[in-house]
C-alpha positions in Angstrom: 0.2 0.4 0.2 1.4 3.3 -0.9 0.3 7.2 0.6 -0.1 9.6 -1.9 1.1 12.6 0.7 1.0 16.0 -0.4 4.4 17.2 -0.8 5.8 20.6 0.6 5.1 23.0 -2.7 7.2 26.2 -2.2 7.9 29.2 0.7 5.0 30.3 2.1 3.0 27.6 0.8 0.8 25.5 3.1 -2.2 24.3 1.2 -3.1 23.0 -2.9 -6.8 22.8 -4.0 -8.3 19.3 -5.5 -9.3 20.4 -9.0 -9.1 17.1 -10.7 -8.5 12.9 -10.6 -7.5 11.6 -13.2 -8.3 8.0 -12.1 -11.4 7.3 -10.2 -10.8 4.4 -7.0 -10.5 0.6 -8.3 -9.0 1.7 -11.6 -5.6 0.8 -12.6 -2.9 3.0 -12.5 1.1 3.8 -13.4 3.9 4.4 -11.6 4.7 8.7 -13.1 1.2 8.8 -14.5 -0.5 12.4 -13.6 -2.9 11.1 -11.3 -4.6 14.3 -9.8 -4.0 17.9 -10.8 -3.9 20.7 -8.0 -3.9 24.0 -7.3 -2.5 26.9 -5.2 -2.2 30.4 -5.5 0.2 30.7 -7.7 0.4 27.7 -9.4 -1.9 24.5 -11.0 0.9 21.5 -11.5 0.4 17.1 -11.0 1.2 15.2 -8.5 2.2 11.7 -10.4 1.4 8.1 -8.9 4.5 6.9 -6.7 4.0 3.3 -8.0 2.1 1.3 -10.3 -1.1 0.3 -8.5 -4.9 -0.1 -8.4 -5.8 3.4 -6.8 -8.1 2.0 -4.2 -9.3 5.3 -1.6 -9.4 8.8 -2.1 -9.8 10.9 1.1 -10.2 14.6 -0.8 -12.2 15.4 -3.4 -12.6 18.2 -6.0 -12.6 21.3 -4.6 -11.6 20.1 -1.2 -8.5 22.1 0.5 -5.5 19.7 1.9 -2.7 20.8 4.1 1.0 20.1 3.0 1.7 17.0 4.1 -1.4 15.0 4.6 -2.2 11.8 2.5 -4.9 12.5 -0.4 -5.4 9.0 -1.6 -4.0 5.4 -0.7 -2.3 3.0 -4.1 -2.8 -0.8 -3.7 1.1 -1.8 -5.6 0.8 -4.8 -7.8 
């Protein structure tokens, strides 16, 4: 099981907003594939999948605000 965590995003950035999930729970994902689009006050960026596997659970929905270090989702590794 791999946790997808919101990483440090730079100086004075403490949170991001989930814009779009490219995959839904139950779908297979490949390592480095774009998993979720996030936005901050300064930029929009994609967070890649950390491994191959199946997206098993998503903890934040589109429009939700996420703090640095929080777990966005869980991937069951193959």
